[in-house]
N, C-alpha and C positions, 0 to 999 in steps of 0.2 A: 504492499499499501504506499501511497506516497503523500507529501503533505501540500495541500492547496490555501494559498493565500487569497482573501478578499481583501481589497483596500480602494479606499476613495480615489476618484479621479479627480485631476485639475486641484489638489489639495495643496497646502501651503508648504508642504515638504514632499520630497521623493521617499517612500517609503522604502524599508529594506525587504526585500521579498527573497532574499539570497539566505535566509538562515542567521543572518546576525540581529544584533539588537538593533530594532527600531524604536525610536523615540516617543512614537505613539502609544507604548505600551499595549501591544495587541493583545488579544484574549485568544487562548489556546484551547481547542478542545479536541479531545480524541475522538474518533471515528470507527467505530468496530466493522469489519467487514463479515461477509458469510464465510470467508473460509478461516477465520479468529484472528487475523492478522488486525493492527492497529494502524490507521491512517491520522493525520492531523489536519485539522481546520484551524488557520490563523487570521482572525479577524483584526484589522487594523481599524484604529480609530481616527478620525479627522482630526486636525488641528484647527480648522477655520470654525468649528461647532457646529455643522449642519446638522448633525444628529438631534440637536435641540429644537429644530424647526420642522424636521420629517414627521409625519404620521406616524403612528406606532407601527401601524400594519407594516412600514417600509423596512424597518429596522432588524 
């Protein structure tokens, strides 16, 4: 299984999606696969605060 990054487009910074430390403090979630392996979902946070104005359903 692999690692998938979800990050904001056109944010104030370029998010590190190569496995280093990203200044946004992304949330990392394990994603179990049917074969028993574990993948990772890395959800990056915007630095421009756009989450504060998005409807709850799009988060």
